[in-house]
N, C-alpha and C positions, 0 to 999 in steps of 0.2 A: 674415442671414436669420432667425436665432434671435430677435434683438431685434425684428424686424418681426412675426414670428409671435406673440411674447409681447404686443406692443403691440396687435395686432389681435385677439388671443384666438383664434388658429387654429393648426393644426399647421404645421410647417416645410414639409411636403409640399404644403400648400395654397398657401403663398407661392411655392414652386417652380412649381406649376401656373399660378398667376396670371401669372408671368413668361414661362413657356415654352409652356404649353398652356391659355390662358385660357378656351377653350371648355368645359373640364372643370369650371369653377367657376361657381357661381351669380353673377348680376350684383351682388346686394347684398353678397356676400362679396368679390367683386373690388373693389368700391368701397371697402370697409372696409380692405382690404389696401393699395390704392393711397393711401388717405388716410394710413395709417401710414408708408408709404414716403416720402411727401412731408414729413410732420412730422418724421421721424427723419433725413431727408437720405440715405437709403440709395442707394448706387451699386453696381451689380453688378460683381463682380470677374471680368472676362472671361478673364483669364489663368488664374485658379483653375478657372473653369468649363471651360476647354479641357482642362486637365490631368485633371479629373474625368471628362469625357466622352470623352477620348482623341481629340478633334478640335478644330479651330479654325475660326472664321468670318472670320478675317483673313489677308491675305497681305501680304508686305512688298515694297516697291519701292525699290531703291537706285539713285539717279541720279548721274551724274558732276558735273553743274553745273546747279542750278535757275536760275542767272542766264541760262542759254541757253534761249530759249523753245522750242527744239526738244524739250528734255527735258520741258518743261511739256506739250507736245502728246502726248508718249508717255504721261505720267501720266494725261492726260485719257482716252486710249484704253483704258488699263488699267482705270480706274475705271468707265467705261461698261459694260464686260463684267462686272466683278465686282459692280457694283450690281444688274445683272439677275439675278445668282445669289444675291443676298442676302448678299454678302460685303463686308467693309470693306478698304480699302487703307491701309497705314501707309507713308508716304513719308519717306525719309531722304536727305539730301543729302551726298555725299562731298566737295563743294566742291573738286574736282580735287586731293585729297590722298590718296595711297595708304594711309597709316596710318588715315585716317578711313574709307576704304572697308572695310578689314578690320574696324575697330571696328563699323561699321554691320552688316556681315554677321553678325558674332558676336552682336551685340545682338538681331537678328531671330531668329537661331537659338535663343538662350536664351529668347526670348519665345514659343517654340513656335508660330509662325505656320504656317499650312497649307502655304505655299510662298513662294518668293522669286523676284522678277524683278530681274535685275541688268543695269543699263546700265553696263558696266565702264570703268574707265580702261584705256588701252592699256599695260599693264604685264605683267611676268612672271606675275603672279597670274592675269590674264585668259587667258593662254596655257597655264596649267597644267591638269592633269587633276583636281586636287583643290582645291576651294574650301572656306573655313572655314564650311561650312554643314552639315557632318556628313550626317545622313540627310534633311534638309529638301529637298523637291523644289525644284529651281532651274532657271530658264530665263534665257538671255541675250537682251538686246535691243540693237540697234545694234552687234552683234558676232557673229562666228562662232567657235565653239570650235575651235581648230586641231586638238585631239585628238578632236573630235566626242564628247566626254564629255557635253556638255550640249546640249540643243536650243536653238535661237536664231532670231532674226529680224535680218536685215541688209538694207542697200540696196546695189544694184549701183553701187559708188563709181566704178569705171572708166567705166561708161556715163555717169555724171553728168559726169565730166571731159570725155568726148567731146562731150556735148551742149553744154557751155559753149564749147568750142573751135570746134565746128561752127557755133554761132550767130555767133561773131565772124568766122569765115571766110566765112560766107554774106553778111555785111555788108561784105565786101571788105577786112577787116583782115588783114594779112599778117605784120607784125612783132610777134609775140605774146610775152608774158611770163607765166609761171606763178609765183605766189607763195604760200608756205605753209610751215608747219613747226611743230615740228621734223619732219624727214623720216623719223625712225624710227617715227612714228605710221602705223599700217597704212592708215587712211583717206586720209591725205595722199599716201602712196605710190601708192595705187590711183587717186586722182584725177589725179595727175601722169601715170601710165601711160596713162590714157584721153585726156588732152590730147595727149601725145606721139604717140599712135596716130592721132588725128584729123589732126594737123598733117602727119604723114609722108605722108598721102594727097594732099596738095596740093603740087605741085612748086615753086611760087614762094613758099611760106610757110615761116617759121622760128619756133622757140619757144625762149626761154631760161628758165632756172630760177633763182629767188632764194629761198633758205631764210630763214624768219623764226624768231624765238625763241618765238613764240606766235601766237595767232589772234585777238587782241583789237584794238580800235581803235588803241591806242597803238602796237602793232606795225606796223599799216598806216601810221600817220603817220610813224614812223621810216623805214620803207622808202620812202615817197613822197619824202622829202627826198633819199635816195640816188638815186632815179630822176631827180629834177629836176637833180641835179648831173651826170648823164650828158648832159643837153642835150635840147632838143625834137626829136622825130622818131625817137628811139631805138626807141620802141615805139609802136604805134598801137592795141594791145589788151592788156588785162591780165586774167588769170583768177586771182581770189583764192580760196583754199581755204576761206574763211568769209566770211559777210556782214559781220561786225564788221571784219575785215581790209579788206574792200572799202570800207566806210564811212570808215575812217581814211585810205585812199588818196585817196578822192574829196575829203575835207575839205581836204587839202593841195594836190593837183594842180589842182583847179579854181580855186585862187587865184593860180596862176602862169601868166603869158602863155606860150602855146605848149603848154600841158598841159590845156586846157579839156576837161571831160567832158560829152558824149562826142565832140564835134567833132574834137578832137585825139587823145584817148585814150578808147576804150570800155572799161568795167570791168564784170566780172561777179563775183558772190559765190557763196556756197554755203550751204545750210541753210534758206533762206526764214525767217530770223529775223524776228520781228515788227518789229524796228527797220528792216529793209531797205526796206519799203514806205513808212515814215514819214520816211525821211531827206530832207533838203532836196533832194537829187537821188535819187529812188527808184532802188534798185539792182536790176538784173537778177540773177536768182538761179537756182540749181538747188534745187528743193524736194524735201525728203525727206518721205515720207508718215508724219509722226510719230504721228498718232492711229491710223492703220492698223497701224503697227508695234506700238504699245502694245496694241491690241485683239488682234492676232495672237499676241503673246507671252502675253497673258492666256489665250487659248484653248489654247495649248500647255501652259501651266501647269496649267489645269484638267484637261486630258487626262492629264497626268502624275500629278496628285493622285489622280484616279479610277482610273487604270490605271498603277501604278508600274513595270510592266515594259515600258511603251511604248518603242519604239525611238527613239533620238534622231534629230533631223533639223533642218536649217537651212532656213528660208523666206527667199528673196531677193525683195525688192520693187524696183520700178523707180522712179527719180526722174524729175522732169519739169522742163522749162525754163519759167521765168516771166520774159519779157522786160519791162523797164521803161525809164525815161528814161536810165539810165547807159549804155545801148547804143543805144537807139532815138531818143533826143533828143525833140524836140517831137512826133514821130509817135506817142508813147505817151500814152494818156489813162487816167487812173484810172477804174476802174469805179464 
């Protein structure tokens, strides 16, 4: 700023006003200062500005996996709210690595952002009452703090599992299979609980459980080969704990006689991943309201920033069923 002021022949305070309160500076002076800024290549140091002012116009968002479009939707919801408040969002990806998640939280804390929204990995860190964010206001998204130390936004996962199971039961499917894992993940446990509850209400229906090592396409393909080895007719409906898992299942099953999707085996996914609707056989899914989750988390964070003594709370949103070809067959038509 001193270099700009000297180049433009004005005081440092005038440069500050041009950047922060331009209405206080005459137009001719503003033009001269902006010309000097352009010629010198000056870029404002927002981190230093935040330290000097004691506040920041940026918030941090830590997501578990940007490869999953669900977290992209959450980021979009956060940005929409923050943009209306004139704030920027710094997005960092943990890439499903616990050590990276800790690094990201510490990085944002050192950067003195106004607040942090964390979509955590399901680890002991998420369950603890102390995150490595010191005094930075922090809100969780897609997770409920077991200790209620932090406010958060979650989806009713058990209800989502029930919706998927009830959809298949309504279609007359009775030999069901729930697939997902690892089972220590809270979301997977709750989805399984919802499925089991729905099936228990139908006397002639049954459901089995198969744990997978992950939730990606390759895990679905691996599991599909095991299902094929069991023989046709073992299951007539499969509830996958993720869309990618469901896509992997469909890719293998639909190529084997006796396992055609959905005539022999109907398949549902979870998350409404963008890939689900674009698959060769569009996958029925349980949609989580990602953008609404992000916007709700942003509102909670703004409230916490403005009123630090706000009592923590968790907002629970409802998922919804989106039926497609993998369960409805030709009866489904793309909008």
